FILO-962327 format. One record per residue (C-alpha): residue in three letters; residue number from 0; chain; x, y, z. Coordinates in pm, whole numbers, plus 50000, padded with zeros to 5 digits. Example, Ala and Ser with C-alpha at 12.3 -4.5 7.8 and 13.67 -1.06 7.14 Angstrom:
[node "ala", 0, "A", [51230, 49550, 50780]] [node "ser", 1, "A", [51367, 49894, 50714]] 
end
This chain:
[node "met", 0, "A", [56388, 31952, 50929]] [node "asn", 1, "A", [56367, 31662, 51173]] [node "ser", 2, "A", [56076, 31525, 51366]] [node "ser", 3, "A", [56159, 31638, 51719]] [node "val", 4, "A", [55949, 31952, 51681]] [node "leu", 5, "A", [55695, 31884, 51955]] [node "asn", 6, "A", [55803, 31981, 52303]] [node "ala", 7, "A", [55548, 31739, 52442]] [node "ser", 8, "A", [55554, 31847, 52806]] [node "asn", 9, "A", [55568, 32222, 52747]] [node "asp", 10, "A", [55319, 32219, 52457]] [node "arg", 11, "A", [55075, 32007, 52658]] [node "asp", 12, "A", [55071, 32267, 52938]] [node "ile", 13, "A", [55003, 32543, 52684]] [node "leu", 14, "A", [54717, 32347, 52521]] [node "lys", 15, "A", [54571, 32256, 52862]] [node "gln", 16, "A", [54554, 32622, 52954]] [node "leu", 17, "A", [54399, 32709, 52617]] [node "val", 18, "A", [54128, 32443, 52634]] [node "ser", 19, "A", [54047, 32534, 52995]] [node "asp", 20, "A", [54008, 32900, 52894]] [node "ile", 21, "A", [53776, 32800, 52610]] [node "val", 22, "A", [53545, 32603, 52839]] [node "leu", 23, "A", [53543, 32886, 53094]] [node "tyr", 24, "A", [53460, 33148, 52829]] [node "ala", 25, "A", [53175, 32933, 52693]] [node "arg", 26, "A", [53023, 32916, 53043]] [node "glu", 27, "A", [53057, 33294, 53086]] [node "gln", 28, "A", [52873, 33347, 52756]] [node "gly", 29, "A", [52574, 33138, 52857]] [node "ala", 30, "A", [52655, 32777, 52768]] [node "ser", 31, "A", [52498, 32531, 53011]] [node "ala", 32, "A", [52766, 32278, 52910]] [node "ser", 33, "A", [53057, 32258, 52670]] [node "ala", 34, "A", [53338, 32035, 52543]] [node "ala", 35, "A", [53648, 32147, 52354]] [node "glu", 36, "A", [53956, 31998, 52194]] [node "val", 37, "A", [54278, 32159, 52077]] [node "ser", 38, "A", [54548, 31981, 51881]] [node "glu", 39, "A", [54869, 32032, 51691]] [node "gly", 40, "A", [55073, 31798, 51478]] [node "phe", 41, "A", [55317, 31768, 51195]] [node "gly", 42, "A", [55411, 31522, 50926]] [node "gln", 43, "A", [55690, 31462, 50676]] [node "thr", 44, "A", [55641, 31237, 50374]] [node "val", 45, "A", [55907, 31149, 50118]] [node "thr", 46, "A", [55845, 30936, 49807]] [node "val", 47, "A", [56119, 30803, 49580]] [node "arg", 48, "A", [56026, 30652, 49243]] [node "gln", 49, "A", [56275, 30479, 49012]] [node "gly", 50, "A", [56563, 30614, 49217]] [node "lys", 51, "A", [56452, 30977, 49198]] [node "val", 52, "A", [56278, 31192, 49456]] [node "glu", 53, "A", [55917, 31229, 49344]] [node "thr", 54, "A", [55759, 31418, 49634]] [node "ile", 55, "A", [55861, 31580, 49961]] [node "glu", 56, "A", [55569, 31694, 50174]] [node "tyr", 57, "A", [55560, 31870, 50509]] [node "asn", 58, "A", [55248, 31952, 50701]] [node "arg", 59, "A", [55211, 32143, 51024]] [node "asp", 60, "A", [54855, 32153, 51151]] [node "lys", 61, "A", [54669, 32286, 51448]] [node "gly", 62, "A", [54302, 32310, 51528]] [node "met", 63, "A", [54042, 32386, 51791]] [node "ser", 64, "A", [53683, 32264, 51805]] [node "ile", 65, "A", [53413, 32349, 52055]] [node "ser", 66, "A", [53071, 32199, 52119]] [node "val", 67, "A", [52836, 32404, 52334]] [node "tyr", 68, "A", [52496, 32322, 52477]] [node "ile", 69, "A", [52216, 32555, 52570]] [node "gly", 70, "A", [51992, 32309, 52747]] [node "gln", 71, "A", [51964, 32032, 52493]] [node "arg", 72, "A", [52040, 32242, 52189]] [node "arg", 73, "A", [52388, 32192, 52051]] [node "gly", 74, "A", [52620, 32408, 51843]] [node "asn", 75, "A", [52965, 32328, 51709]] [node "ala", 76, "A", [53240, 32540, 51553]] [node "ser", 77, "A", [53612, 32511, 51484]] [node "thr", 78, "A", [53916, 32716, 51387]] [node "ser", 79, "A", [54286, 32679, 51317]] [node "asp", 80, "A", [54364, 33024, 51459]] [node "phe", 81, "A", [54467, 33014, 51825]] [node "ser", 82, "A", [54468, 33390, 51877]] [node "arg", 83, "A", [54254, 33504, 52171]] [node "gln", 84, "A", [54002, 33686, 51950]] [node "ala", 85, "A", [53967, 33400, 51700]] [node "val", 86, "A", [53908, 33149, 51978]] [node "arg", 87, "A", [53640, 33367, 52136]] [node "asp", 88, "A", [53477, 33429, 51797]] [node "thr", 89, "A", [53463, 33051, 51745]] [node "val", 90, "A", [53292, 32995, 52081]] [node "asp", 91, "A", [53046, 33275, 52003]] [node "ala", 92, "A", [52970, 33116, 51664]] [node "ala", 93, "A", [52897, 32780, 51830]] [node "leu", 94, "A", [52661, 32949, 52076]] [node "asn", 95, "A", [52477, 33127, 51794]] [node "ile", 96, "A", [52431, 32795, 51616]] [node "ala", 97, "A", [52299, 32634, 51935]] [node "arg", 98, "A", [52038, 32907, 51981]] [node "tyr", 99, "A", [51885, 32823, 51641]] [node "thr", 100, "A", [51910, 32446, 51671]] [node "ala", 101, "A", [51617, 32222, 51762]] [node "glu", 102, "A", [51622, 32057, 52101]] [node "asp", 103, "A", [51738, 31696, 52111]] [node "asp", 104, "A", [51664, 31503, 52430]] [node "cys", 105, "A", [51968, 31279, 52369]] [node "ala", 106, "A", [52215, 31567, 52329]] [node "gly", 107, "A", [52460, 31652, 52603]] [node "leu", 108, "A", [52788, 31560, 52766]] [node "pro", 109, "A", [52854, 31209, 52896]] [node "asp", 110, "A", [52746, 31129, 53252]] [node "ala", 111, "A", [53014, 31256, 53489]] [node "asp", 112, "A", [53072, 30913, 53645]] [node "gln", 113, "A", [53171, 30776, 53303]] [node "leu", 114, "A", [53464, 31013, 53254]] [node "ala", 115, "A", [53826, 30902, 53282]] [node "thr", 116, "A", [53999, 30999, 53605]] [node "glu", 117, "A", [54321, 30798, 53572]] [node "phe", 118, "A", [54565, 30842, 53285]] [node "pro", 119, "A", [54824, 30563, 53262]] [node "asp", 120, "A", [55100, 30611, 53006]] [node "leu", 121, "A", [55038, 30380, 52708]] [node "asp", 122, "A", [55376, 30465, 52549]] [node "leu", 123, "A", [55225, 30612, 52233]] [node "tyr", 124, "A", [55481, 30883, 52159]] [node "his", 125, "A", [55809, 30796, 51986]] [node "pro", 126, "A", [55953, 31080, 51776]] [node "trp", 127, "A", [56148, 30963, 51472]] [node "thr", 128, "A", [56444, 31198, 51431]] [node "leu", 129, "A", [56470, 31173, 51056]] [node "asn", 130, "A", [56575, 31460, 50833]] [node "val", 131, "A", [56469, 31470, 50470]] [node "glu", 132, "A", [56801, 31336, 50337]] [node "gln", 133, "A", [56777, 31034, 50566]] [node "ala", 134, "A", [56417, 30975, 50461]] [node "ile", 135, "A", [56519, 30986, 50093]] [node "glu", 136, "A", [56794, 30735, 50163]] [node "leu", 137, "A", [56556, 30494, 50339]] [node "ala", 138, "A", [56296, 30519, 50061]] [node "ser", 139, "A", [56566, 30459, 49799]] [node "glu", 140, "A", [56696, 30153, 49985]] [node "cys", 141, "A", [56342, 30016, 50007]] [node "glu", 142, "A", [56278, 30055, 49634]] [node "gln", 143, "A", [56620, 29920, 49536]] [node "ala", 144, "A", [56562, 29613, 49752]] [node "ala", 145, "A", [56248, 29543, 49550]] [node "phe", 146, "A", [56434, 29576, 49218]] [node "arg", 147, "A", [56714, 29350, 49345]] [node "thr", 148, "A", [56472, 29079, 49457]] [node "asp", 149, "A", [56361, 28975, 49107]] [node "lys", 150, "A", [56464, 29095, 48762]] [node "arg", 151, "A", [56100, 29074, 48651]] [node "ile", 152, "A", [56030, 29386, 48861]] [node "asn", 153, "A", [56059, 29646, 48585]] [node "asn", 154, "A", [55873, 29950, 48717]] [node "ser", 155, "A", [55773, 30114, 49041]] [node "glu", 156, "A", [55497, 30324, 49189]] [node "gly", 157, "A", [55747, 30434, 49449]] [node "ala", 158, "A", [55859, 30381, 49806]] [node "thr", 159, "A", [55736, 30620, 50074]] [node "val", 160, "A", [55862, 30705, 50423]] [node "asn", 161, "A", [55616, 30889, 50645]] [node "val", 162, "A", [55680, 31049, 50984]] [node "ser", 163, "A", [55386, 31179, 51186]] [node "glu", 164, "A", [55336, 31303, 51539]] [node "gly", 165, "A", [55079, 31508, 51721]] [node "leu", 166, "A", [54944, 31627, 52053]] [node "phe", 167, "A", [54588, 31695, 52166]] [node "val", 168, "A", [54410, 31802, 52483]] [node "gln", 169, "A", [54035, 31789, 52540]] [node "ala", 170, "A", [53824, 31921, 52824]] [node "asn", 171, "A", [53461, 31967, 52920]] [node "ser", 172, "A", [53258, 32167, 53168]] [node "leu", 173, "A", [53217, 31866, 53398]] [node "gly", 174, "A", [53582, 31907, 53497]] [node "phe", 175, "A", [53738, 31652, 53264]] [node "ile", 176, "A", [54072, 31743, 53106]] [node "gly", 177, "A", [54308, 31500, 52936]] [node "gly", 178, "A", [54540, 31461, 52642]] [node "phe", 179, "A", [54863, 31309, 52524]] [node "pro", 180, "A", [55120, 31316, 52246]] [node "ser", 181, "A", [55131, 31031, 51995]] [node "ser", 182, "A", [55325, 30925, 51689]] [node "arg", 183, "A", [55268, 30700, 51389]] [node "his", 184, "A", [55529, 30625, 51127]] [node "ser", 185, "A", [55520, 30410, 50814]] [node "val", 186, "A", [55724, 30277, 50522]] [node "ser", 187, "A", [55561, 30144, 50205]] [node "cys", 188, "A", [55664, 30018, 49863]] [node "ser", 189, "A", [55462, 29941, 49549]] [node "val", 190, "A", [55620, 29786, 49238]] [node "ile", 191, "A", [55521, 29651, 48896]] [node "ala", 192, "A", [55618, 29343, 48697]] [node "gly", 193, "A", [55534, 29224, 48346]] [node "lys", 194, "A", [55421, 29416, 48039]] [node "gly", 195, "A", [55100, 29509, 47861]] [node "asp", 196, "A", [54793, 29310, 47961]] [node "gly", 197, "A", [55011, 29084, 48173]] [node "met", 198, "A", [55128, 29363, 48400]] [node "gln", 199, "A", [55083, 29313, 48774]] [node "arg", 200, "A", [55142, 29532, 49079]] [node "asp", 201, "A", [55145, 29472, 49451]] [node "tyr", 202, "A", [55280, 29642, 49760]] [node "trp", 203, "A", [55377, 29603, 50124]] [node "tyr", 204, "A", [55407, 29839, 50416]] [node "gly", 205, "A", [55483, 29863, 50785]] [node "ser", 206, "A", [55336, 30102, 51040]] [node "ala", 207, "A", [55409, 30156, 51410]] [node "arg", 208, "A", [55414, 30411, 51691]] [node "asp", 209, "A", [55788, 30345, 51727]] [node "ala", 210, "A", [55984, 30339, 51401]] [node "arg", 211, "A", [56213, 30071, 51546]] [node "glu", 212, "A", [55919, 29829, 51534]] [node "ile", 213, "A", [55869, 29870, 51158]] [node "leu", 214, "A", [56019, 29599, 50937]] [node "lys", 215, "A", [56355, 29692, 50788]] [node "val", 216, "A", [56308, 29885, 50465]] [node "glu", 217, "A", [56492, 29611, 50271]] [node "glu", 218, "A", [56238, 29356, 50395]] [node "ile", 219, "A", [55943, 29574, 50293]] [node "gly", 220, "A", [56088, 29613, 49944]] [node "arg", 221, "A", [56159, 29240, 49915]] [node "ile", 222, "A", [55807, 29141, 50024]] [node "ala", 223, "A", [55650, 29392, 49783]] [node "ala", 224, "A", [55853, 29242, 49497]] [node "glu", 225, "A", [55773, 28881, 49589]] [node "arg", 226, "A", [55402, 28957, 49618]] [node "thr", 227, "A", [55410, 29123, 49275]] [node "val", 228, "A", [55593, 28857, 49072]] [node "arg", 229, "A", [55385, 28573, 49216]] [node "arg", 230, "A", [55082, 28732, 49046]] [node "leu", 231, "A", [55227, 28707, 48695]] [node "asn", 232, "A", [55047, 28489, 48439]] [node "ala", 233, "A", [54717, 28508, 48626]] [node "arg", 234, "A", [54421, 28309, 48493]] [node "lys", 235, "A", [54044, 28336, 48514]] [node "leu", 236, "A", [53821, 28091, 48696]] [node "asp", 237, "A", [53490, 27933, 48605]] [node "thr", 238, "A", [53190, 28038, 48813]] [node "met", 239, "A", [53148, 27805, 49111]] [node "gln", 240, "A", [53092, 27774, 49482]] [node "cys", 241, "A", [53399, 27690, 49689]] [node "pro", 242, "A", [53578, 27764, 50017]] [node "val", 243, "A", [53747, 28105, 50032]] [node "leu", 244, "A", [54053, 28196, 50239]] [node "phe", 245, "A", [54098, 28568, 50304]] [node "glu", 246, "A", [54467, 28644, 50351]] [node "ala", 247, "A", [54542, 28839, 50671]] [node "pro", 248, "A", [54598, 29180, 50500]] [node "val", 249, "A", [54242, 29175, 50360]] [node "ala", 250, "A", [54068, 28966, 50629]] [node "gly", 251, "A", [54041, 29262, 50865]] [node "gly", 252, "A", [53790, 29421, 50628]] [node "leu", 253, "A", [53536, 29148, 50708]] [node "phe", 254, "A", [53540, 29261, 51069]] [node "gly", 255, "A", [53528, 29627, 50967]] [node "his", 256, "A", [53181, 29560, 50822]] [node "phe", 257, "A", [53085, 29397, 51152]] [node "val", 258, "A", [53200, 29704, 51347]] [node "gly", 259, "A", [52990, 29931, 51126]] [node "ala", 260, "A", [52685, 29712, 51175]] [node "val", 261, "A", [52704, 29712, 51558]] [node "ser", 262, "A", [52799, 30080, 51598]] [node "gly", 263, "A", [52549, 30323, 51747]] [node "gly", 264, "A", [52468, 30530, 51440]] [node "ser", 265, "A", [52373, 30228, 51228]] [node "leu", 266, "A", [52169, 30077, 51510]] [node "tyr", 267, "A", [51954, 30373, 51610]] [node "arg", 268, "A", [51895, 30460, 51243]] [node "lys", 269, "A", [51796, 30096, 51186]] [node "ser", 270, "A", [52037, 30078, 50892]] [node "ser", 271, "A", [52225, 29766, 51003]] [node "phe", 272, "A", [52210, 29402, 50895]] [node "leu", 273, "A", [52273, 29308, 51260]] [node "leu", 274, "A", [51975, 29483, 51421]] [node "asp", 275, "A", [51846, 29323, 51745]] [node "gln", 276, "A", [52120, 29061, 51755]] [node "leu", 277, "A", [52257, 29135, 52103]] [node "asp", 278, "A", [52321, 28810, 52296]] [node "lys", 279, "A", [52251, 28607, 51982]] [node "pro", 280, "A", [52497, 28402, 51774]] [node "val", 281, "A", [52633, 28618, 51492]] [node "phe", 282, "A", [52957, 28428, 51415]] [node "ser", 283, "A", [53056, 28064, 51426]] [node "arg", 284, "A", [53136, 27938, 51777]] [node "asn", 285, "A", [53513, 27960, 51728]] [node "ile", 286, "A", [53511, 28341, 51704]] [node "arg", 287, "A", [53607, 28573, 51988]] [node "ile", 288, "A", [53655, 28946, 51930]] [node "glu", 289, "A", [53784, 29191, 52190]] [node "asp", 290, "A", [53807, 29570, 52196]] [node "val", 291, "A", [54137, 29639, 52371]] [node "pro", 292, "A", [54224, 30006, 52435]] [node "asp", 293, "A", [54525, 29961, 52664]] [node "ile", 294, "A", [54788, 29787, 52449]] [node "lys", 295, "A", [55124, 29957, 52496]] [node "arg", 296, "A", [55219, 30134, 52170]] [node "gly", 297, "A", [54895, 30006, 52012]] [node "leu", 298, "A", [54793, 30186, 51694]] [node "ala", 299, "A", [54443, 30254, 51832]] [node "ser", 300, "A", [54516, 30265, 52206]] [node "ser", 301, "A", [54371, 30536, 52428]] [node "val", 302, "A", [54283, 30585, 52794]] [node "phe", 303, "A", [53963, 30771, 52700]] [node "asp", 304, "A", [53742, 30815, 52396]] [node "asp", 305, "A", [53654, 31129, 52199]] [node "glu", 306, "A", [53419, 31242, 52478]] [node "gly", 307, "A", [53660, 31179, 52764]] [node "val", 308, "A", [53481, 30859, 52868]] [node "arg", 309, "A", [53721, 30603, 53014]] [node "thr", 310, "A", [53789, 30309, 52789]] [node "arg", 311, "A", [53792, 29947, 52901]] [node "arg", 312, "A", [53889, 29612, 52764]] [node "arg", 313, "A", [53587, 29398, 52679]] [node "ala", 314, "A", [53479, 29099, 52476]] [node "val", 315, "A", [53239, 29209, 52200]] [node "val", 316, "A", [53192, 28856, 52065]] [node "glu", 317, "A", [53227, 28540, 52277]] [node "glu", 318, "A", [53193, 28194, 52122]] [node "gly", 319, "A", [53025, 28361, 51825]] [node "val", 320, "A", [52765, 28543, 52038]] [node "leu", 321, "A", [52736, 28923, 52012]] [node "arg", 322, "A", [52793, 29062, 52364]] [node "gly", 323, "A", [52824, 29434, 52305]] [node "tyr", 324, "A", [52793, 29732, 52073]] [node "phe", 325, "A", [53020, 30028, 51999]] [node "leu", 326, "A", [52848, 30332, 52146]] [node "gly", 327, "A", [52916, 30693, 52231]] [node "ser", 328, "A", [52692, 30886, 52470]] [node "tyr", 329, "A", [52451, 31014, 52206]] [node "ser", 330, "A", [52386, 30681, 52035]] [node "ala", 331, "A", [52367, 30508, 52375]] [node "arg", 332, "A", [52088, 30743, 52483]] [node "lys", 333, "A", [51909, 30688, 52153]] [node "leu", 334, "A", [51913, 30316, 52225]] [node "gly", 335, "A", [51837, 30345, 52597]] [node "met", 336, "A", [52179, 30206, 52684]] [node "gln", 337, "A", [52512, 30314, 52838]] [node "thr", 338, "A", [52810, 30447, 52643]] [node "thr", 339, "A", [53079, 30184, 52582]] [node "gly", 340, "A", [53363, 30437, 52556]] [node "asn", 341, "A", [53366, 30417, 52177]] [node "ala", 342, "A", [53287, 30775, 52074]] [node "gly", 343, "A", [53518, 30803, 51776]] [node "gly", 344, "A", [53517, 30431, 51697]] [node "thr", 345, "A", [53684, 30111, 51806]] [node "his", 346, "A", [54019, 30078, 51975]] [node "asn", 347, "A", [54247, 29784, 51900]] [node "leu", 348, "A", [54005, 29522, 51767]] [node "ile", 349, "A", [54155, 29180, 51834]] [node "val", 350, "A", [54016, 28870, 51661]] [node "gln", 351, "A", [54141, 28576, 51865]] [node "pro", 352, "A", [54377, 28367, 51651]] [node "gly", 353, "A", [54337, 27993, 51612]] [node "glu", 354, "A", [54604, 27724, 51615]] [node "leu", 355, "A", [54674, 27701, 51241]] [node "asp", 356, "A", [54935, 27905, 51058]] [node "phe", 357, "A", [54881, 28022, 50700]] [node "asn", 358, "A", [55004, 27696, 50542]] [node "gly", 359, "A", [54788, 27504, 50788]] [node "leu", 360, "A", [54482, 27697, 50668]] [node "leu", 361, "A", [54568, 27614, 50306]] [node "arg", 362, "A", [54587, 27245, 50397]] [node "lys", 363, "A", [54259, 27264, 50585]] [node "met", 364, "A", [54090, 27427, 50286]] [node "gln", 365, "A", [54240, 27168, 50045]] [node "arg", 366, "A", [54067, 27313, 49737]] [node "gly", 367, "A", [53941, 27668, 49691]] [node "leu", 368, "A", [54023, 28034, 49644]] [node "leu", 369, "A", [54286, 28233, 49832]] [node "val", 370, "A", [54195, 28604, 49818]] [node "thr", 371, "A", [54486, 28850, 49844]] [node "glu", 372, "A", [54323, 29162, 49700]] [node "leu", 373, "A", [53971, 29305, 49708]] [node "leu", 374, "A", [53836, 29565, 49465]] [node "gly", 375, "A", [53532, 29792, 49471]] [node "his", 376, "A", [53283, 29864, 49748]] [node "gly", 377, "A", [52999, 29621, 49688]] [node "val", 378, "A", [52878, 29585, 50046]] [node "asn", 379, "A", [52524, 29678, 50154]] [node "pro", 380, "A", [52534, 29770, 50525]] [node "val", 381, "A", [52155, 29739, 50558]] [node "thr", 382, "A", [52110, 29390, 50413]] [node "gly", 383, "A", [52462, 29249, 50453]] [node "asp", 384, "A", [52483, 29160, 50084]] [node "tyr", 385, "A", [52851, 29129, 49991]] [node "ser", 386, "A", [52997, 29137, 49640]] [node "arg", 387, "A", [53359, 29236, 49575]] [node "gly", 388, "A", [53598, 29211, 49286]] [node "ala", 389, "A", [53893, 28994, 49387]] [node "ala", 390, "A", [54232, 28858, 49288]] [node "gly", 391, "A", [54440, 28585, 49444]] [node "phe", 392, "A", [54536, 28222, 49390]] [node "trp", 393, "A", [54372, 27889, 49319]] [node "val", 394, "A", [54451, 27618, 49571]] [node "glu", 395, "A", [54447, 27239, 49514]] [node "his", 396, "A", [54558, 26966, 49756]] [node "gly", 397, "A", [54631, 27234, 50018]] [node "glu", 398, "A", [54889, 27411, 49800]] [node "ile", 399, "A", [54883, 27725, 49587]] [node "gln", 400, "A", [54864, 27632, 49217]] [node "tyr", 401, "A", [54842, 27953, 49013]] [node "pro", 402, "A", [54733, 28320, 49037]] [node "val", 403, "A", [54379, 28422, 48940]] [node "glu", 404, "A", [54219, 28757, 48857]] [node "glu", 405, "A", [53900, 28918, 48721]] [node "ile", 406, "A", [53672, 28731, 48958]] [node "thr", 407, "A", [53397, 28836, 49197]] [node "ile", 408, "A", [53322, 28681, 49534]] [node "ala", 409, "A", [52971, 28713, 49675]] [node "gly", 410, "A", [52753, 28614, 49969]] [node "asn", 411, "A", [52576, 28768, 50265]] [node "leu", 412, "A", [52778, 28876, 50565]] [node "lys", 413, "A", [52534, 28709, 50805]] [node "asp", 414, "A", [52608, 28374, 50634]] [node "ile", 415, "A", [52979, 28448, 50588]] [node "tyr", 416, "A", [53026, 28517, 50960]] [node "lys", 417, "A", [52848, 28200, 51065]] [node "his", 418, "A", [53056, 27991, 50826]] [node "ile", 419, "A", [53403, 28099, 50939]] [node "val", 420, "A", [53586, 27768, 50968]] [node "ala", 421, "A", [53909, 27900, 51119]] [node "val", 422, "A", [54115, 28211, 51193]] [node "gly", 423, "A", [54490, 28176, 51146]] [node "asn", 424, "A", [54764, 28271, 51387]] [node "asp", 425, "A", [54941, 28470, 51111]] [node "val", 426, "A", [54826, 28793, 51276]] [node "leu", 427, "A", [54928, 29112, 51099]] [node "val", 428, "A", [54958, 29434, 51301]] [node "gln", 429, "A", [54927, 29720, 51053]] [node "gly", 430, "A", [54634, 29913, 51196]] [node "ser", 431, "A", [54355, 29907, 51452]] [node "arg", 432, "A", [54218, 29565, 51350]] [node "gln", 433, "A", [54437, 29266, 51427]] [node "cys", 434, "A", [54350, 28926, 51285]] [node "gly", 435, "A", [54503, 28638, 51097]] [node "ser", 436, "A", [54384, 28489, 50769]] [node "val", 437, "A", [54018, 28382, 50772]] [node "leu", 438, "A", [53880, 28064, 50611]] [node "ile", 439, "A", [53515, 28071, 50497]] [node "glu", 440, "A", [53340, 27739, 50437]] [node "asn", 441, "A", [53170, 27835, 50112]] [node "met", 442, "A", [53113, 28141, 49890]] [node "met", 443, "A", [52998, 28211, 49536]] [node "val", 444, "A", [53289, 28285, 49302]] [node "ala", 445, "A", [53186, 28442, 48972]] [node "gly", 446, "A", [53433, 28412, 48685]] [node "arg", 447, "A", [53399, 28318, 48321]] 
end
């Protein structure tokens, strides 16, 4: 099997016809409004562990979902069967649900003038023609590169090569119809060094729309090995307060909590630590955050959101001040606001990098904790209280001294955000959030 199984142009025409028929049938059966989406996709995942094939997985998926409105009562249903009768049964089921649902004055389709009408190509579809034998070979090369890097690497959790592509089309009864094919491929490697209580593991991975933009598999294996062996002979720390530097791979999580706090559902439910902060300083003045949906080959790029609303580039935080929320139509109506084109979440969230590279941030910190791994889920989205298990390195005189483990870092996100000293230019593009390493002025570190 190889990955050129989607005939993107032909399949898109078929799905467009299907979704149009669904919306038409819903209207004929009494829906005052409706929105539907149909999709198909496939994936191939191969994992090699200690030179042997551990898993080979294929998936081929398709699905259809329909939301119907009878006035302001909403019903939703879905199916993976595209036969004419199954599709009609699914629409009928959604209508039956709507008839028994309470009215909601915020329910309904987006305003027609918010819908996307132009569909530029964002270059999101790059099939990776990779049969299973080639995938096994790449995974093996990745793992072997890790073993070759350092003889202290003595075990492996495996190297994985993943190929994924899909196509979707969505439409609604206001006349919107749009969709596109996309791909996302990845290579990862996780290895182990040491023995007994001194054992350590770490990993590395690359992900991209176009497989040619992923690091070479040998590089991924080498980085995974280097990150693992540098953690050997880790120590514990005494409890203290000190500066904390979040390495780029974990720093994005800090901004993930921010996104959750300024997203519609948290705001209208009043379950956010950033309630009523619009146009107020939330971060230190050196922070600028943009939501950028139109990056070519971006991992979270899209011309329109999950409701068909056109997306647009905008600054969410400027000089530390919160300038916007992340809203779909429903949450926007709940808040008496306009949708921001974020039904389904953020797009490419870009934290503007500063001038310092990673070593420059270490020198600026001088003495403190470098965090390279976070454990657990100790974050309260209502209060902002933050407490996570962590591992990393102790830094003195602007240089890494030794690895540390079994520590907890704690604070409140409102304080953490306002005490960001610098964001590095060591930006890592592995997902929808792009930011460099982040230096916090002071946090509680709990150890011995």
